[in-house]
N, C-alpha and C positions, 0 to 999 in steps of 0.2 A: 521548584523542579526546573531542571535544565530544559531549554527549548531549542529546537533546530530552527534558526532564523535565516538560513541560507536563501539568497535570491533565486527564485525558481528557474526563470528562463536562462540566466546566465550560467547556472550550474548545469542545466540540462545540456547547453551547448558545449560546455567543458567536459562533460562526461559522455557525450554522444548519445543522449536519450531524446527521444521526441517529446516535447512538452505535452503532447496528447496523452502519454503514459501517466502523467502526473494529473491529468484532468483539464489541462489548459488548452484551449483551442483558439483559433483565429490569430490575427497579427497583433504584435505588440511593438511599441516604439523601441523597446529594449532589445528587440530581435534584429534591429537594423544592422546592416553590414557596412555602414559608412565608415570609412578609414579604418579598415580592420587591421591595419599595420602589416608588417612583413610576415609572410607564411614561411615559418621555419619548420622543416621536417627533420626529425631526429628519431633514431631507432630507440624505443624505450627498453629499459632493462626488464628483466624477468620480475624483479621486485616491484617496479613501477606499474607493470601490467597487473599484477596480483592486487596491489594497493588500489588501483583505479577500479577494479571490479567490486572490491569490498566498499569503497566510497559510493559507487553507484547504487548498490543494493540498499545501503544505509540511507542514502538520500531519498530513493524512491519510497520506502516504507517509513521514513521519518524516525529512524532509530539511531540512538547515540551509541558510542563505542562500548560502554560497560554493559548495556543490555544486549547489544549485538553479540558480544563475546559469550554471554550467557546462552543465547540461542545456539550459537555454534557448539558450545560444550554439551548442551542437551541433545543436539542433533548427533554428535560424536558418539553418544551413549546409546543411540538407537540402533536397531539391526539393520536398517537400510543404508544406502549410499549417503554419506554424510552431507555432501553438497545438496543433494535432492531433498533430504530431510530438513535442512536448514531453510530452503526456499518454501517448503510446505508449512513450516512452522510460521514463517513470516505471513504467508497468505492467510493463515487462520486467525491472525489478529482481528479483534472486533473492529477496529477503525478501518481496516482494509475491507472487511465484509460489508460494513456500512457504505463504503464508497462503492464497492463492486455492485451492491444492490440498487444503487442510484439514489440513495438518501442523502448524499453529499456530492458536490461538484468535484472535489479533490480529497485525497486522503488527509491532507492538512486540515481541511474543514471538517472531515469526518472525525478526526481526532479531537478537535475542539467541541464538537457536538456530543461526543461520547463523554468527554470530561464534565460537560454541564449536565449530565444525567438525562439526556433525551431519549435513551434507548433501554429496552429491556431484553433479557435473554430468558426465554421460558417463563415470561411473566415477571421476572425479578429484575429490578433496576441494576444496571451495571455501568459504572462510570470509570472503568479502567480500559483504556485503549488497547493495552497489550493482552487483554483477556483472550484466551484461546478457545475458540468455538470448537464443538464437537459435532459429529454427524447426528442429525435429528434436532439440533437446536433450532429454536424459532427466535428470529431477531426482529424486534418491532419498535416502532416509535411509541414512547410511553403515552398513556391516555392523557395525562396532563399536558403533554407537549403538542398533541394533535390539533388543538385549537389555536396554536400560534400561527402567525402569517406565514412563516417559512414553510411549515408542512401543509398548511392549507393550499398554498400555491403549488406544492408538490403534487397534491391530489388533483388539482384543476388541469395541470399540465400532463397528468398521467405519466409521471416520471419514469417511464421504462427505458432501459438501456440495455445494450447487448450485455449478457451475463455469461460467466462460465457455467459449464454444465453441473458443477457441484452445488450451485445456488438455484433456489426456485422462488418465484414471486407470482402470485395469482392476481389476475386483473380485479377481482372483486375485493381484494385486500392489499391496496396500493401501499400501504404503510407497514407492511409485514412481509418478511422473507423467511425461507427456510434453508438450513444447510442440509441438502439432500445426501450428500456424501462428502468424505474428506477430499481436499483438493490434491492433485498430483503435480508433478513438475511440469507437465504439459500445460497446466492452467496458468502458469505465470505469464503475464501479458507484455514482457519486454525481454529482449535479448541479454543474457548474462552467462558468462562462463564460470559457473559457481565452483568448479574444480580449482580454479586459480585462488579462490578465498580459502578453500580447504588447505591447499599448498602453503599459503601465507601463514595460516595459524599452526600448521603442522611443524614449522621450523623450530 
């Protein structure tokens, strides 16, 4: 299976994304601005702007081109705004939900944890990161995984983080969360001009 192994901080800087969006906080030696080289400003073409937005979204959600194209085509068949529907589909990915619920520090880590079968949806184990959650779904750490050091530590730290309004997590069930409603475009936690992606694929 293909993996996206792009270096996080370097790509964030290139795409104009805060590393915090990816779950990375604090300083990194790789973020150093020593000898940054000449700063050249050039006006980007329309195509370059469209491509940059697509690359940004693919990078944030960890989706490769073939799958991203499938999301776009699915969004185009839906009744709403294609760009907004595309972003909502990406937000509904199980690995993104695991990250947003605070069960993983980054989406990349969440994807790995889902792949290894650490989560259930409505009581059934799901190991497909691209699984699309629905309103009412309950996402939880599997019973077998709850005894591992990684998730014991999460309980001890009471791993609550700011969550979007479409997700719920109760204090008496720290390893379980619920999809209260489907996300909307406003729930996307980074700046993106999705209409540029639609324009790119519409050519």
